C-alpha positions in Angstrom: 73.2 76.8 82.9 76.8 76.1 82.1 79.0 78.9 83.4 81.0 79.1 80.1 77.7 80.2 78.4 77.0 82.7 81.2 80.5 84.2 80.7 79.9 84.5 77.0 76.6 86.3 77.6 77.7 88.8 80.2 80.9 90.7 80.5 82.2 92.1 82.7 80.9 90.3 85.8 81.6 89.4 89.3 81.5 85.9 90.8 81.9 84.9 94.4 83.5 82.0 96.3 82.2 80.9 99.7 83.6 78.6 102.3 81.1 76.5 104.3 81.4 76.7 108.1 82.5 73.4 109.6 79.8 73.5 112.3 76.1 73.5 111.3 75.3 76.0 114.1 77.3 78.6 112.1 75.2 78.1 109.0 72.6 80.7 109.9 75.4 83.4 109.9 76.7 82.0 106.7 73.4 82.3 104.9 73.0 85.8 106.3 76.2 86.7 104.4 74.8 85.1 101.3 71.6 87.1 101.6 73.5 90.4 102.0 75.5 89.6 98.8 72.5 88.7 96.6 72.2 92.4 95.4 75.7 92.0 94.0 74.1 89.8 91.3 77.0 87.4 91.0 77.3 85.6 87.7 77.9 82.4 89.7 79.0 81.4 93.2 81.4 78.6 94.0 81.4 76.6 97.2 84.7 75.1 98.4 85.4 72.6 101.2 88.2 72.2 103.7 91.6 70.5 103.2 91.2 66.8 103.1 87.5 67.1 102.2 86.5 68.1 105.8 83.3 69.9 104.7 82.5 67.8 101.6 79.0 66.8 102.6 78.3 70.5 103.5 79.2 71.6 100.1 76.6 69.5 98.4 73.8 70.6 100.8 74.8 74.3 100.5 75.0 74.4 96.7 71.6 72.8 96.6 70.2 75.5 98.9 71.9 78.3 97.0 70.2 77.1 93.8 66.7 76.4 95.2 66.3 79.0 97.9 68.4 81.9 96.6 68.2 81.5 92.8 72.0 81.7 92.5 74.0 79.7 89.9 76.3 77.5 92.1 79.4 75.7 91.3 80.5 72.9 93.6 84.2 72.3 94.2 85.2 68.6 93.7 88.7 67.3 94.5 90.7 64.1 94.2 91.0 63.9 98.0 89.3 60.7 99.2 87.9 60.2 95.7 86.8 56.9 94.1 84.7 56.3 91.0 81.7 55.4 93.2 82.0 58.5 95.4 82.4 60.9 92.5 79.6 59.3 90.6 77.3 59.6 93.6 78.3 63.2 94.1 77.5 64.0 90.5 74.2 62.2 90.8 73.3 64.3 93.8 74.3 67.5 91.9 72.1 66.5 89.0 69.2 65.9 91.3 69.6 69.4 92.8 69.8 71.0 89.4 73.4 72.1 89.8 75.1 72.4 86.4 78.7 73.2 87.2 81.7 71.9 89.1 85.2 73.1 89.7 87.6 70.1 89.3 90.7 70.3 91.5 93.4 68.1 92.8 92.8 69.4 96.3 95.0 70.1 99.3 96.5 67.5 101.6 94.7 66.9 104.9 95.8 69.1 107.8 99.2 67.9 109.1 100.2 66.3 105.9 102.8 68.2 103.9 102.5 66.5 100.5 99.5 65.4 98.5 99.2 61.6 98.4 96.5 60.3 96.1 93.8 58.1 97.6 93.2 56.3 94.3 95.1 55.4 91.2 92.1 56.7 89.2 92.3 60.2 90.6 95.9 61.4 91.0 95.5 64.7 89.2 92.8 67.2 88.5 93.0 66.1 84.8 91.8 62.6 85.9 88.8 64.2 87.6 88.0 66.3 84.5 88.2 63.3 82.2 85.9 61.2 84.4 83.4 64.0 84.9 83.2 64.8 81.2 82.7 61.2 80.3 80.1 60.5 83.0 78.2 63.8 82.7 78.9 65.4 79.3 76.4 68.1 79.9 78.0 69.3 83.1 80.0 72.6 83.1 83.6 72.0 84.3 85.8 74.7 85.7 89.5 74.2 86.3 92.2 76.0 88.2 95.0 78.0 86.6 98.2 79.5 88.3 99.4 82.8 86.9 102.6 82.4 88.9 102.9 78.7 88.4 101.7 75.9 90.7 104.2 75.5 93.6 104.6 71.8 92.9 105.1 72.2 89.1 108.6 71.3 87.7 108.5 74.3 85.5 106.0 77.0 84.2 106.0 75.3 80.8 105.0 72.0 82.4 102.3 73.7 84.5 100.9 75.3 81.4 100.8 72.0 79.6 98.8 70.4 82.5 96.3 73.2 82.2 96.1 72.7 78.4 95.4 69.0 79.1 92.6 69.8 81.5 90.9 72.0 78.9 91.4 69.4 76.1 89.8 66.7 78.4 86.7 68.8 79.0 87.4 71.9 81.0 85.1 74.8 80.0 86.8 77.7 81.7 89.7 78.6 84.1 89.5 80.3 87.5 92.9 81.5 88.6 94.7 81.2 91.9 95.0 84.4 93.8 97.6 86.9 92.8 98.5 90.5 93.6 100.2 91.7 90.4 97.8 92.1 87.5 100.6 91.9 85.0 101.1 88.3 86.1 97.5 87.5 85.1 97.7 89.2 81.7 101.0 87.6 81.0 99.5 84.2 82.0 96.6 84.8 79.6 99.0 85.5 76.8 100.9 82.4 77.5 97.7 80.3 77.5 96.6 81.7 74.2 100.0 81.0 72.7 99.7 77.2 73.5 96.1 77.0 72.2 94.1 77.4 75.4 91.2 79.5 74.3 88.8 79.0 77.2 87.8 82.0 79.4 90.3 82.7 82.1 88.7 84.4 85.2 91.0 86.1 87.6 90.7 85.3 91.2 91.1 88.3 93.6 91.5 88.1 97.4 91.0 91.0 99.8 93.6 90.7 102.5 92.1 90.7 105.9 95.1 90.0 108.1 98.9 90.1 107.7 99.4 86.6 109.2 96.8 85.0 107.0 98.1 86.4 103.7 101.7 85.4 104.6 100.4 81.9 105.3 98.4 81.8 102.0 101.2 83.0 99.8 103.5 80.5 101.4 101.0 77.7 100.5 100.1 78.7 96.9 103.3 80.3 95.7 101.7 83.8 95.0 104.1 86.8 95.0 103.3 89.6 97.4 104.8 92.8 95.9 107.2 94.4 98.3 105.5 97.8 98.2 102.1 96.1 99.1 103.7 94.0 101.8 105.3 97.1 103.3 101.9 98.9 103.2 100.2 95.9 105.0 103.0 95.8 107.6 102.6 99.5 108.3 98.8 99.1 108.7 99.3 96.1 111.0 101.7 98.1 113.2 99.3 101.0 113.3 96.0 99.3 113.7 96.2 95.5 113.7 93.8 93.4 111.6 91.2 96.2 111.2 93.7 98.5 109.5 95.1 95.6 107.4 91.6 94.8 106.2 91.0 98.4 105.2 94.2 98.5 103.2 93.5 95.0 101.7 90.0 95.9 100.6 91.2 99.1 99.0 94.0 97.2 97.1 91.6 94.5 96.0 89.1 97.1 94.7 91.9 98.8 92.6 93.1 95.5 91.4 89.6 94.5 90.3 89.0 97.8 88.6 92.3 97.5 86.7 91.6 93.9 85.6 88.2 94.8 84.1 89.6 98.0 82.5 92.3 96.0 80.8 89.9 93.4 79.4 89.5 90.6 81.9 86.1 88.9 81.4 85.2 89.4 85.1 86.5 89.0 88.6 86.1 86.1 90.9 86.2 87.3 94.5 87.4 85.0 97.3 84.9 86.4 99.8 86.3 84.8 103.0 82.6 85.0 103.9 83.0 88.7 104.6 80.0 90.6 103.2 81.3 94.1 103.9 84.6 93.5 102.1 82.8 92.2 99.0 80.2 95.0 99.0 83.0 97.6 99.3 85.0 96.1 96.4 82.0 95.7 94.1 80.8 99.2 94.7 83.9 100.4 93.0 83.4 98.4 89.8 81.7 99.4 86.5 79.6 96.3 85.8 
């Protein structure tokens, strides 16, 4: 079923994002996490892959198993990295054969060691190219796109970034999943700006539980998200007092409050970047009124 229709039918909701392990010997542990999170009843689950498409093949196999073995509604990430018409068409064929009805169309991150994104094909330079191709090839497929509440770090301006998002929706995008953020006002301001330029698709906020100080500093540096000074200070105090365990405790508590506030203020649901950490997700969801 298309995720846009699921969103319309159930609010509020929680959805989950998983990251496939690079090594197959780690798959057993990965699916144990999935099994532990089935009681959360996620509206949908998305499956990403590594920078440069390093776990692309794993994504296809995992979304198929999530659908057939676990009865979840999976959404496969699909990027412009290494893309060609033949490869994308083959991937879409495989999704159809597995009964997967949704994809998240992204530009993608450059391979490790490469600072800037360099398109592999003239056909797929931007996420909008991917959205256009998918909607033409598979008009019945649900297409999610990414949105940036605090502006894409490569955008020339917030206005230009918003226009790119509007184009993705006009070309066939069904709904928006946002990049992580830590200030809910940024999300609601972003939604208002989207509505003002005619973007009426559902906009699902993405929430990340911080699990270590080093990792969140690296992430915000990559994606341009703002880490509020008071929250950063709290994480630094936790790190000094108890290392990663204390940071994770503070990060989970913050993410729970953030998700609670988002839903209370009218967000359609919350998309949790799970980091494949079952305990963190269970703790956050336990505090939500769903």
